[in-house]
C-alpha positions as CSV (number, residue, x, y, z in Angstrom):
1,Y,97.0,-193.9,-53.2
2,A,96.3,-195.8,-50.1
3,G,97.3,-198.9,-48.2
4,S,100.4,-199.9,-46.3
5,S,102.8,-197.6,-48.3
6,S,100.9,-194.4,-47.7
7,I,100.8,-192.1,-44.6
8,T,98.2,-189.7,-43.3
9,D,97.6,-187.6,-40.2
10,S,93.8,-188.2,-40.4
11,P,92.9,-191.7,-41.7
12,N,89.3,-191.3,-40.6
13,G,88.5,-188.1,-42.3
14,K,88.9,-184.5,-40.9
15,Y,92.0,-183.7,-38.9
16,I,91.8,-182.7,-35.3
17,S,92.0,-179.0,-34.4
18,N,94.9,-177.8,-32.3
19,S,97.0,-180.9,-33.1
20,Y,100.6,-181.6,-34.2
21,N,101.6,-184.7,-36.1
22,S,104.9,-185.7,-37.6
23,L,106.7,-188.6,-39.2
24,T,110.5,-188.8,-38.8
25,S,112.7,-191.5,-40.4
26,K,115.8,-193.2,-39.2
27,Y,119.1,-191.9,-40.6
28,L,119.8,-192.8,-44.2
29,D,123.4,-192.7,-45.5
30,L,123.2,-191.2,-49.0
31,S,126.9,-190.6,-49.3
32,L,127.4,-193.3,-52.1
33,L,124.7,-191.7,-54.3
34,T,125.6,-189.0,-56.9
35,E,122.4,-187.0,-56.9
36,P,119.7,-188.5,-54.5
37,V,116.2,-187.4,-55.0
38,L,113.2,-187.4,-52.7
39,S,110.0,-187.6,-54.7
40,I,106.6,-187.7,-53.0
41,L,103.0,-187.9,-54.4
42,H,100.8,-186.0,-52.0
43,K,97.6,-183.9,-51.5
44,Y,96.4,-181.8,-48.7
45,D,93.3,-179.8,-47.6
46,I,94.1,-177.7,-44.6
47,E,93.0,-174.2,-43.5
48,K,94.9,-171.7,-45.6
49,N,97.4,-169.5,-43.7
50,H,96.4,-171.1,-40.4
51,D,97.4,-174.8,-40.8
52,F,100.6,-176.0,-42.4
53,G,102.4,-179.0,-43.7
54,D,106.2,-178.8,-43.7
55,I,108.6,-181.2,-45.5
56,Q,112.0,-181.1,-43.8
57,I,115.4,-182.9,-43.7
58,E,117.9,-183.0,-40.9
59,R,121.6,-182.3,-41.7
60,N,124.3,-182.0,-39.1
61,G,121.7,-181.9,-36.3
62,K,119.7,-179.1,-37.8
63,W,116.3,-179.3,-39.5
64,K,115.8,-177.5,-42.8
65,S,112.5,-176.9,-44.4
66,L,112.2,-178.0,-48.1
67,L,108.6,-177.0,-48.6
68,L,105.9,-175.3,-46.5
69,E,102.3,-176.0,-47.6
70,T,99.0,-174.5,-46.7
71,G,95.5,-174.5,-48.3
72,K,94.2,-177.1,-50.7
73,K,95.9,-179.0,-53.5
74,E,94.9,-182.3,-55.2
75,W,97.3,-185.1,-55.9
76,H,100.6,-183.9,-57.3
77,R,104.3,-185.0,-57.3
78,T,107.0,-182.9,-55.7
79,S,110.7,-183.8,-56.0
80,F,113.8,-182.5,-54.2
81,I,117.5,-183.1,-54.9
82,L,119.1,-184.1,-51.6
83,P,122.6,-183.8,-50.2
84,S,124.9,-186.8,-50.6
85,E,125.5,-187.4,-46.9
86,K,123.9,-189.0,-43.9
87,I,120.5,-187.4,-43.3
88,R,117.1,-188.2,-41.9
89,I,114.3,-188.4,-44.4
90,S,110.9,-190.0,-45.0
91,P,110.0,-187.5,-46.3
92,G,112.6,-186.1,-43.9
93,R,110.2,-185.0,-41.4
94,Y,106.7,-184.1,-42.5
95,E,104.9,-182.1,-39.9
96,V,101.3,-181.0,-39.9
97,T,100.5,-178.1,-37.5
98,I,96.9,-177.2,-37.0
99,N,95.8,-173.8,-35.8
100,S,99.3,-172.7,-34.9
101,M,101.1,-169.4,-35.5
102,L,104.4,-169.5,-37.3
């Protein structure tokens, strides 16, 4: 799971302490779809209960968290049913916050 169709916050190994990284897409109009699904294949290895990965979507100008992750997990697939309207996704916004309090 590498190459031009994958994303990472730390392509050269360990992530940088006290950092914030995010990926946010352009708006996608999903209104013609009956039941759109976001499906991602991902893994993470971040300090449990101190560092976090957050998958979000934006609806009507407000960000909503779909999944908050912490700790370590090997490759796995996660899927979400999305609203049939204009939203931002890719995966929505994936944020990695390192050594931050929530």
